Every structure is written in structure tokens, then in C-alpha cells.
C-alpha positions as CSV (number, residue, x, y, z in Angstrom):
1,M,-263.7,-82.0,-124.2
2,V,-264.7,-78.6,-123.0
3,I,-262.9,-77.2,-119.8
4,S,-264.6,-74.5,-117.9
5,P,-262.5,-71.4,-116.9
6,S,-262.7,-72.4,-113.2
7,K,-261.2,-75.9,-114.1
8,K,-258.6,-74.2,-116.3
9,I,-257.5,-72.1,-113.3
10,E,-257.4,-75.1,-111.1
11,L,-255.3,-77.0,-113.7
12,K,-252.9,-74.1,-113.7
13,Q,-252.5,-74.1,-110.0
14,S,-251.9,-77.8,-110.1
15,I,-249.3,-77.3,-112.9
16,R,-247.6,-74.5,-110.8
17,K,-247.3,-77.1,-107.8
18,L,-245.9,-79.7,-110.1
19,L,-243.4,-77.4,-111.6
20,L,-242.3,-76.3,-108.2
21,C,-241.9,-79.8,-106.9
22,S,-239.9,-81.0,-110.2
23,S,-239.3,-78.5,-112.8
24,D,-238.1,-81.3,-115.1
25,C,-241.4,-82.9,-115.6
26,S,-242.4,-83.3,-119.1
27,C,-245.8,-82.2,-120.5
28,V,-246.8,-86.0,-121.0
29,E,-246.1,-86.7,-117.3
30,I,-248.0,-83.6,-116.1
31,G,-250.8,-84.4,-118.5
32,Q,-251.1,-88.0,-117.1
33,K,-251.0,-86.8,-113.5
34,L,-253.8,-84.3,-114.2
35,G,-255.9,-86.5,-116.5
36,I,-255.4,-84.2,-119.6
37,S,-253.8,-84.5,-123.1
38,K,-250.2,-83.7,-123.5
39,N,-251.1,-81.0,-125.9
40,Y,-253.4,-79.2,-123.6
41,S,-250.9,-79.6,-120.6
42,N,-248.1,-78.2,-122.9
43,K,-250.4,-75.2,-123.6
44,L,-251.2,-74.7,-119.9
45,I,-247.5,-75.1,-119.0
46,N,-246.6,-72.4,-121.4
47,E,-249.3,-70.0,-120.1
48,V,-248.1,-70.6,-116.5
49,R,-244.5,-69.9,-117.5
50,D,-245.6,-66.7,-119.5
51,E,-247.6,-65.5,-116.3
52,N,-244.7,-66.1,-114.1
53,A,-242.4,-64.2,-116.4
54,L,-244.8,-61.1,-116.4
55,K,-245.1,-61.2,-112.7
56,I,-241.4,-61.0,-112.4
57,K,-241.0,-58.5,-115.2
58,F,-243.7,-56.0,-114.0
59,G,-244.5,-57.0,-110.4
60,I,-241.2,-57.4,-108.4
61,D,-240.2,-53.9,-108.5
62,E,-243.5,-52.5,-107.3
63,I,-243.9,-55.2,-104.8
64,A,-240.6,-54.7,-103.3
65,K,-241.0,-51.0,-103.3
66,T,-244.4,-51.1,-101.7
67,S,-243.1,-53.6,-99.0
68,I,-240.0,-51.6,-98.2
69,E,-242.1,-48.4,-97.9
70,E,-244.7,-50.2,-95.8
71,D,-241.9,-51.5,-93.5
72,Y,-240.3,-48.1,-93.2
73,L,-243.6,-46.6,-92.1
74,K,-244.0,-49.3,-89.5
75,L,-240.6,-48.5,-88.2
76,E,-241.4,-44.8,-88.3
77,D,-244.4,-45.3,-86.3
78,K,-242.6,-47.4,-83.6
79,T,-239.8,-44.6,-83.5
80,R,-242.4,-42.0,-82.9
81,I,-243.9,-43.9,-80.0
82,L,-240.5,-44.3,-78.5
83,S,-239.5,-40.8,-79.2
84,S,-242.6,-39.5,-77.2
85,Q,-241.4,-41.7,-74.2
86,L,-237.8,-40.3,-74.6
87,Y,-239.0,-36.7,-74.8
88,K,-241.0,-37.3,-71.6
89,M,-237.9,-38.5,-69.9
90,V,-235.9,-35.5,-71.1
91,D,-238.7,-33.2,-69.8
92,N,-239.0,-34.9,-66.6
93,E,-237.4,-33.0,-63.7
94,G,-236.9,-36.2,-61.7
95,S,-234.6,-37.8,-64.4
96,S,-230.9,-37.8,-63.8
97,S,-228.6,-35.7,-66.1
98,N,-227.1,-39.0,-67.4
99,E,-230.6,-40.4,-68.4
100,R,-231.4,-37.1,-70.1
101,I,-228.1,-37.2,-72.0
102,R,-228.7,-40.8,-73.0
103,A,-232.3,-40.1,-74.0
104,I,-231.1,-37.1,-76.2
105,Q,-228.3,-39.3,-77.8
106,T,-230.9,-41.9,-78.6
107,L,-233.3,-39.4,-80.1
108,F,-230.5,-38.1,-82.3
109,M,-229.5,-41.5,-83.4
110,M,-233.1,-42.6,-84.2
111,E,-233.6,-39.4,-86.4
112,K,-230.3,-39.9,-88.1
113,S,-231.1,-43.6,-88.8
114,L,-234.6,-42.7,-90.3
115,M,-233.1,-40.0,-92.4
116,D,-230.5,-42.5,-93.9
117,L,-233.3,-45.0,-94.5
118,K,-235.4,-42.4,-96.2
119,I,-232.7,-41.8,-98.6
120,N,-231.9,-45.4,-99.0
121,V,-235.5,-46.4,-99.6
122,G,-236.0,-43.6,-102.2
123,L,-238.5,-41.4,-100.3
124,Y,-236.1,-38.5,-101.0
125,K,-235.3,-38.1,-104.6
126,T,-232.5,-36.2,-106.3
127,S,-233.5,-33.2,-108.5
128,N,-233.5,-33.6,-112.2
129,N,-231.1,-30.7,-112.9
130,G,-228.1,-32.7,-112.1
131,N,-227.2,-30.8,-108.8
132,N,-227.7,-33.8,-106.6
133,E,-229.9,-31.8,-104.3
134,L,-232.5,-33.6,-102.3
135,S,-236.2,-32.8,-103.1
136,I,-238.4,-33.3,-100.1
137,P,-241.8,-32.2,-101.2
138,Y,-243.8,-33.2,-98.2
139,L,-241.2,-31.7,-95.8
140,V,-241.4,-28.4,-97.8
141,G,-245.1,-28.5,-97.4
142,L,-244.9,-29.3,-93.7
143,V,-242.6,-26.3,-93.1
144,K,-245.0,-24.0,-95.1
145,S,-247.8,-25.1,-92.9
146,I,-245.8,-24.4,-89.8
147,R,-244.9,-21.0,-91.1
148,D,-248.5,-20.3,-91.9
149,E,-249.6,-21.3,-88.4
150,G,-247.0,-19.2,-87.0
151,E,-248.1,-16.1,-88.9
152,S,-251.7,-16.7,-88.0
153,L,-250.9,-16.8,-84.2
């Protein structure tokens, strides 16, 4: 019996579902449920397990890092929006001194929290020479661009 590649993919997905529901299913039981031979079901089970192992081995670090960085960037965007509102409150002549002080404290705490998160996420990397100095390449570029703009004015 010849099985098409699309049918093989369907069978693998069905095997994944069966293994998730009851991981102690034998290849004979899975073969009977799917209508294939025990040898072919055993072959597909091994392929599914190999694919899962590869996903875990190669994918989990990259997936976790990507999602952490994406979540951080979303948080940073929300913080910038909130910061702009707080700066308006600080600059507003009608705000009381207590409101201004609270806004400044909140701005400081938000910046401190973002800096701690950047270090924990790994956006800042320690230098390779062992000095435990932070290497902040995009911040250095930002400072250079600000200096260049200041000199051109």
C-alpha cells in the first residue's frame, strides 16, 4: 500500500494526538485505530518522537528568546506611551508639586525596571575580555547620532 506524503502528515498528526492523550499506547493499538500496520505505525511513532526531540533540542531556546524579546518590546512601547503622558504632567504648569513629584518618581522607577529587564533578558551582553562591563552597541550608536546632530546645529 502506497501512502501519499499528505496522508503521512495526517497520520503523524493523528499519532501525536494519540500519544498526547495516552502516551502508553502500543504501536499495535495505534495501528488499529488508524488502520495501518503495526510496523508502519511504529515507524511513524519513531519519526514523531525524533521530530519532537529535535524541536526541543533546537527550537526551545530560540522560541523562548524570541518571545521574551517580543514581550519586552511590547512592554517598552507601553512604557513609552505612559512616559509621554507623565512628561506632559511634569511640564504642565497646572499640575501640583505632589503630582509632579509622583510623576518623576514613576518615570524613574519605569526606567530602572526597563534597565533591569534588559539585563535579565540579555539585550545587554557582558564583554568578552572578562571585565564584566556592559556592551551596549545600539546605545553607543544612539549617543553618536545625538552628538553628530548637536555638532551639525
